[in-house]
C-alpha positions in Angstrom: 18.2 10.1 -34.6 16.6 12.6 -32.2 16.6 16.2 -32.9 19.6 17.5 -30.9 19.7 21.2 -30.0 23.0 22.4 -28.6 23.0 25.1 -26.0 26.2 27.2 -25.5 27.1 27.8 -21.9 30.1 29.2 -20.1 32.8 26.6 -19.4 32.8 27.6 -15.7 29.0 27.2 -15.4 27.8 24.9 -12.7 25.5 21.9 -13.5 22.5 23.8 -12.3 23.4 26.7 -14.6 23.8 24.4 -17.5 20.4 22.9 -16.9 18.8 26.3 -16.5 20.2 27.3 -19.9 19.0 24.1 -21.5 15.6 24.4 -19.9 15.0 27.7 -21.7 15.3 25.9 -25.1 13.0 23.0 -24.2 9.7 22.9 -26.1 8.1 19.7 -24.7 5.9 19.2 -21.7 8.4 16.9 -20.0 12.1 17.0 -19.4 14.7 14.4 -18.4 18.0 15.2 -16.6 20.7 12.7 -17.4 24.2 13.2 -16.0 27.3 12.4 -18.0 28.3 8.7 -17.7 24.8 7.5 -17.0 24.3 4.0 -18.6 21.9 3.8 -21.5 19.5 0.9 -21.4 16.6 -0.3 -23.5 13.5 1.8 -22.8 15.6 3.8 -20.3 13.4 7.0 -20.7 10.2 5.6 -22.2 9.1 3.5 -19.2 9.3 6.3 -16.5 8.0 8.9 -19.0 5.0 6.6 -19.8 4.3 6.1 -16.1 4.6 9.9 -15.3 2.2 10.8 -18.1 -0.3 8.3 -16.9 0.1 8.9 -13.2 -2.8 10.4 -11.2 -0.3 11.9 -8.7 0.9 15.5 -9.1 4.2 17.2 -8.1 6.4 14.2 -8.5 9.3 13.1 -10.7 10.3 9.6 -11.6 13.9 8.3 -11.3 15.3 6.4 -14.3 16.5 2.9 -13.7 20.1 2.8 -12.4 19.8 6.3 -11.0 22.0 6.8 -8.0 23.0 9.6 -5.6 26.1 10.2 -7.8 24.4 9.7 -11.1 21.0 11.1 -10.4 18.7 10.8 -13.5 15.1 11.8 -13.4 12.1 12.7 -15.7 9.5 15.3 -14.7 7.1 17.9 -16.0 8.8 20.9 -17.5 6.7 23.4 -15.5 7.6 21.6 -12.3 11.3 22.1 -13.0 10.8 25.7 -14.1 8.9 26.4 -10.9 11.6 24.9 -8.8 14.4 26.7 -10.6 12.7 30.1 -10.4 11.8 29.6 -6.8 15.2 28.3 -5.7 17.8 29.3 -8.3 20.7 29.3 -5.8 20.2 25.7 -4.9 21.2 22.5 -6.8 18.5 21.1 -9.2 17.9 18.2 -6.9 17.5 20.4 -3.8 15.4 23.0 -5.5 12.9 20.3 -6.6 12.8 19.0 -3.1 12.2 22.4 -1.6 9.5 23.1 -4.2 7.6 20.0 -2.9 8.4 17.9 -6.0 9.4 14.4 -4.8 11.4 12.0 -6.9 10.7 8.3 -6.6 11.5 5.0 -8.3 9.3 3.5 -10.9 7.0 0.8 -9.5 6.9 -2.5 -11.5 3.1 -2.3 -12.1 3.6 1.1 -13.8 5.9 -0.3 -16.5 3.9 -0.8 -19.8 3.5 -4.4 -20.9 5.0 -5.5 -17.6 2.5 -8.3 -17.3 3.8 -9.8 -20.6 7.4 -9.3 -19.6 7.0 -10.9 -16.2 5.1 -13.8 -17.7 7.8 -14.4 -20.3 10.4 -14.2 -17.5 8.6 -16.7 -15.4 8.3 -19.2 -18.2 11.9 -18.7 -19.1 12.9 -19.6 -15.5 10.6 -22.6 -15.7 12.2 -23.8 -18.9 15.6 -23.6 -17.2 14.3 -25.7 -14.3 14.3 -22.8 -11.8 10.8 -23.7 -10.7 10.9 -21.9 -7.3 11.9 -18.6 -9.0 9.2 -19.1 -11.6 6.6 -19.7 -8.9 7.6 -16.5 -7.1 7.1 -14.5 -10.3 3.8 -16.1 -11.0 2.6 -15.2 -7.5 3.9 -11.7 -7.9 1.8 -11.3 -11.1 -1.2 -12.7 -9.4 -1.0 -10.1 -6.6 -0.3 -7.1 -8.8 -1.9 -7.8 -12.2 -5.0 -9.8 -11.6 -5.6 -13.2 -13.4 -5.2 -14.6 -10.0 -6.6 -18.1 -10.6 -4.6 -18.6 -13.7 -1.4 -17.3 -12.2 -1.8 -19.2 -9.0 -2.4 -22.4 -11.0 0.9 -21.8 -12.8 2.6 -21.0 -9.5 1.2 -24.2 -7.9 2.5 -26.3 -10.8 5.9 -24.7 -10.5 6.0 -25.2 -6.8 5.1 -28.8 -7.1 8.0 -29.3 -9.5 10.2 -27.4 -7.0 9.1 -29.9 -4.3 7.6 -27.1 -2.3 4.5 -29.1 -1.6 3.2 -27.1 1.4 3.0 -23.8 -0.5 1.6 -25.6 -3.6 -1.1 -27.2 -1.5 -2.1 -23.8 0.0 -2.5 -22.3 -3.5 -4.4 -25.3 -4.8 -6.7 -25.4 -1.8 -7.6 -21.7 -2.5 -8.1 -22.3 -6.2 -10.2 -25.5 -5.8 -12.5 -23.8 -3.2 -13.2 -21.0 -5.7 -13.1 -22.4 -9.2 -11.9 -26.1 -9.4 -10.9 -27.6 -12.7 -9.7 -31.1 -13.3 -6.1 -30.0 -13.6 -5.9 -28.3 -10.2 -8.0 -31.1 -8.5 -5.6 -33.7 -9.9 -2.6 -31.8 -8.8 -3.9 -31.3 -5.3 -4.8 -35.0 -5.2 -1.3 -35.9 -6.2 0.1 -33.8 -3.3 -2.4 -35.4 -0.9 -1.1 -38.8 -2.0 2.5 -37.7 -1.5 1.5 -36.8 2.1 -0.2 -40.1 2.6 -3.6 -38.4 2.9 -5.4 -40.9 0.7 -8.9 -40.1 1.8 -8.6 -36.5 0.8 -7.0 -37.5 -2.5 -9.9 -39.8 -3.3 -12.4 -37.0 -2.6 -10.5 -34.7 -4.9 -10.5 -37.4 -7.6 -14.2 -37.9 -7.3 -14.8 -34.2 -7.8 -12.5 -34.2 -10.8 -14.4 -37.1 -12.3 -17.7 -35.3 -11.7 -16.5 -32.3 -13.6 -15.4 -34.5 -16.5 -18.7 -36.3 -16.6 -20.7 -33.1 -16.4 -18.9 -31.9 -19.5 -19.7 -35.2 -21.3 -16.1 -35.9 -21.4 -15.7 -39.7 -21.3 -12.1 -40.0 -22.2 -10.1 -42.3 -19.9 -8.0 -40.3 -17.5 -5.0 -42.6 -16.9 -3.6 -40.4 -14.2 -6.9 -40.6 -12.3 -6.9 -44.4 -12.6 -3.4 -44.4 -11.2 -4.6 -42.6 -8.1 -7.6 -44.9 -7.6 -5.4 -47.9 -7.6 
């Protein structure tokens, strides 16, 4: 259980006055304002607090997930809130922050700790459910925001192929095979070429795949490759 400190206030006190009273008792470097009735979720404070602590930007606050105009929940540096309240005590907390030049924004996905792992697990879950298009979109989002582009684009291409989105899959595979071809991506692009009746391009891709296998002294029979050749 967290250490709870109750702060007595007048029953007729406004929300701003209640927050001002609580602020005087806060010892930490960061504070969170949570209105009554706000939904409690897993990591509801930890994620935006982590992002705020590690942010290079100053004079900003981060909204909690599910924050709305009616249920406005935010985490910020305590000294920012103190400055805003001392400078504009007659205004609401939200307006005093704004007038003090402290902006509140939503948490960006790339700021969430371990978001890469969470997104990857989500994509694989969609894939296991047969939602290949959704899985591909998540894989591509990861590639654009978290690196590992060749790996993520390979996974996206495979999901797109299973979703019968051959054009987008072919675009990704062409990019991958121009940069760092492997047998898996070459065979998949060849399969798409065959689906599109572009047999000459499919054969060239198969030849490249065979060369890669041979250069690695890998002499196992590739049944899928033999199928293309016939």
